Every structure is written in structure tokens, then in C-alpha cells.
C-alpha positions in Angstrom: -9.7 1.4 7.1 -9.7 -1.3 4.4 -10.6 -1.5 0.6 -14.0 -2.9 0.5 -14.1 -4.6 -2.9 -12.5 -5.4 -6.1 -8.8 -6.6 -6.9 -7.6 -4.9 -3.8 -10.4 -6.1 -1.3 -9.2 -6.3 2.2 -6.1 -4.3 1.7 -5.5 -2.2 4.8 -4.8 1.6 4.2 -2.7 3.8 6.4 -4.7 6.6 8.1 -4.0 9.7 10.0 -3.5 10.1 13.8 -5.7 12.7 15.4 -8.9 14.2 14.4 -7.8 16.9 11.8 -8.8 14.6 9.0 -12.2 12.8 8.7 -11.8 9.8 6.3 -14.9 8.6 4.6 -16.5 5.9 6.7 -16.4 2.3 5.3 -20.2 2.1 5.2 -20.5 5.3 3.4 -17.8 4.2 1.0 -19.5 1.0 0.4 -22.8 2.8 -0.1 -21.2 5.2 -2.6 -19.7 2.5 -4.7 -22.8 0.3 -4.6 -24.7 3.2 -6.0 -22.1 3.8 -8.8 -22.2 0.0 -9.7 -20.0 -0.4 -12.8 -19.4 3.2 -13.4 -15.8 3.1 -12.1 -14.8 0.4 -14.7 -12.3 1.8 -17.4 -12.6 5.5 -16.4 -10.2 8.3 -15.3 -10.9 9.3 -11.8 -10.2 12.5 -9.9 -10.1 12.3 -6.2 -10.2 15.9 -4.9 -9.4 16.7 -1.2 -8.0 13.1 -1.3 -6.6 12.6 2.2 -5.6 9.0 2.5 -6.8 8.3 -1.1 -9.4 5.8 0.0 -12.0 7.0 -2.5 -9.8 6.9 -5.4 -8.1 3.7 -4.5 -11.6 2.0 -4.0 -12.3 3.1 -7.7 -9.0 1.7 -9.0 -9.7 -1.5 -7.1 -12.9 -1.7 -8.8 -11.7 -1.3 -12.4 -10.9 2.4 -12.9 -7.9 2.9 -15.5 -6.2 5.5 -13.6 -6.6 8.2 -10.9 -5.2 11.7 -10.0 -5.3 12.7 -6.4 -5.3 16.4 -5.2 -4.9 17.6 -1.8 -3.3 20.7 -0.2 -1.6 18.9 2.6 2.0 17.5 2.4 1.3 15.2 5.2 -1.8 13.8 3.4 0.1 13.3 0.3 2.8 11.3 2.2 0.2 9.0 3.6 -1.5 8.8 0.2 1.7 7.9 -1.6 2.4 5.1 1.1 -1.2 3.7 0.4 -0.6 3.8 -3.4 2.7 2.1 -3.1 1.3 -0.5 -0.6 -1.4 -1.2 -3.1 0.8 -1.4 -6.1 -0.9 1.6 -7.8 2.0 4.0 -8.3 2.1 3.3 -12.1 -1.7 4.2 -12.6 -1.8 7.3 -10.4 -0.5 10.8 -9.8 -0.6 12.8 -6.5 -0.7 16.5 -6.6 -0.2 19.0 -3.8 -2.5 21.9 -4.6 -4.8 24.5 -3.1 -8.1 23.4 -4.6 -9.8 26.5 -3.2 -7.4 28.8 -5.2 -8.1 27.0 -8.6 -7.4 23.7 -10.4 -4.9 25.0 -12.9 -2.8 21.9 -12.2 -5.3 19.9 -14.2 -5.5 22.3 -17.3 -3.0 20.6 -19.3 -3.6 17.0 -18.0 -3.9 14.8 -21.1 -7.0 12.8 -19.9 -10.5 14.2 -19.1 -12.0 12.9 -15.9 -15.1 10.7 -16.2 -15.6 10.4 -12.4 -14.7 13.0 -9.8 -14.9 12.1 -6.0 -14.6 14.9 -3.5 -14.6 14.8 0.2 -13.8 18.2 1.6 -14.1 19.4 5.2 -17.8 19.9 5.9 -19.6 23.2 6.3 -17.1 25.4 4.7 -18.8 25.9 1.3 -15.9 24.1 -0.5 -18.0 21.9 -3.0 -19.4 24.7 -5.1 -16.0 26.4 -5.3 -14.3 23.2 -6.3 -17.0 22.6 -8.9 -16.5 26.2 -10.3 -12.7 25.4 -10.5 -13.4 22.1 -12.2 -15.3 23.9 -15.0 -12.7 26.5 -15.3 -10.0 23.9 -15.7 -11.9 22.1 -18.5 -10.9 18.8 -17.2 -14.2 17.0 -17.2 -15.3 14.5 -19.9 -18.8 14.9 -21.4 -21.2 13.1 -19.0 -18.7 13.0 -16.2 -20.2 12.1 -12.7 -19.2 14.1 -9.7 -19.8 12.6 -6.2 -19.5 15.2 -3.3 -19.5 14.1 0.3 -21.0 16.7 2.6 -22.8 17.3 6.0 -26.1 15.6 5.5 -28.1 18.7 6.6 -26.4 21.1 4.2 -26.2 19.6 0.6 -24.1 21.8 -1.7 -25.9 24.4 -3.9 -24.2 24.3 -7.3 -24.8 27.6 -9.4 -24.4 26.0 -12.8 -26.8 24.7 -15.5 -24.0 22.3 -16.5 -24.5 20.1 -13.5 -27.7 18.2 -12.6 -28.3 16.5 -9.2 -29.3 12.9 -10.2 -29.2 11.4 -6.7 -28.7 12.4 -3.1 -28.4 10.2 -0.1 -27.9 10.5 3.7 -25.9 8.1 6.1 -26.2 9.5 9.5 -24.5 12.9 9.5 -22.9 12.3 6.0 -24.6 13.2 2.8 -23.6 12.2 -0.8 -24.7 14.2 -3.9 -24.3 12.7 -7.3 -24.0 15.4 -10.0 -24.0 14.7 -13.8 -22.0 17.1 -16.1 -23.7 18.2 -19.1 -21.3 20.1 -21.6 -24.1 21.5 -23.7 
């Protein structure tokens, strides 16, 4: 797995052995960031269910100011930190081990609000709506924040909130991407 574009283009990332973790395929990641265009420039990024950190690192490579990575797995954070170090990004990032399904209280007192949230949870477990609810409870989103959720193509997430509007949805084989805009009003 490599960084597709930006300052770190071509940089190889460490991945996981085995099938327990499903990193975002390069073609899906490329499509996601082509859709985003210049949105990652000068923003604060939150990468939930971060795994190797490929999504957040791609955003940093394309001009994001900083990123926070959250994952419940200690092993994932070990791989993530190696990738951040390899890419020279430790000074612009923070990695947090946290159970996203319990809450996102780890973000409540974080000084920056997030403009872009990238999430790639395990498919077909209903994690996206729960993570979105915890994002709202943590009050960590900037006005107009954009949330991109990866999911199984046949089962897009149902978000039960008037504060999020699905502005785009795409499918790439078995993978779906939903783009949600956050409206504080």
C-alpha cells in the first residue's frame, strides 16, 4: 500500500498480516480523494477506525494541517505510529487508542474542531451510525464538517440525524462511500 498523491506520493505504508483488518483499497482511496479535491487542504482531520492510517496520511500528504487517528486496537496503533514516523508526520498527528463504539469522550477537550472525518469501520456491524452519534455528543465537529464513511456497497449507513445531509454516495465493487455534510443549525 502506497500514498497516492501529494508531498508523500509513492511512500510505502506498513500493513497488517492476515485478514483481520481490511485496508481501504488504493483505487477506492484514490477515488475518495479525487471526489474531495482540495477539501483536505489546511484542515484538521479525524481518522476513525484508522487501522494503518492510510486515509489520514493521504489527507496529510494532500495538505491537511493535522490529523488525529483513533482505533481500539493496540496492534493497529503500533503499525500506525510506524507509518507516521516513516512519513515524518509525528509532529502533526496524534494517535489515540479508544473504543469508538463506547463514546468519543477522548475528543471532547481536544482544542481543534475537525473539518474532515474519515471513517472505515468493519462492514455490516452498524458502526457508522453509532460513531456519528458519538461524534455529535463529543462536539468535536467544525461547522460544515465533511464526514466520509466507507461501508459495504449494498448497505449504506442510515444516519438518524437532521444535522447530517448525504451529499454524495458512490460504489466501487463491494465498497461504498457516503459523503455527509454536518450542519450545526
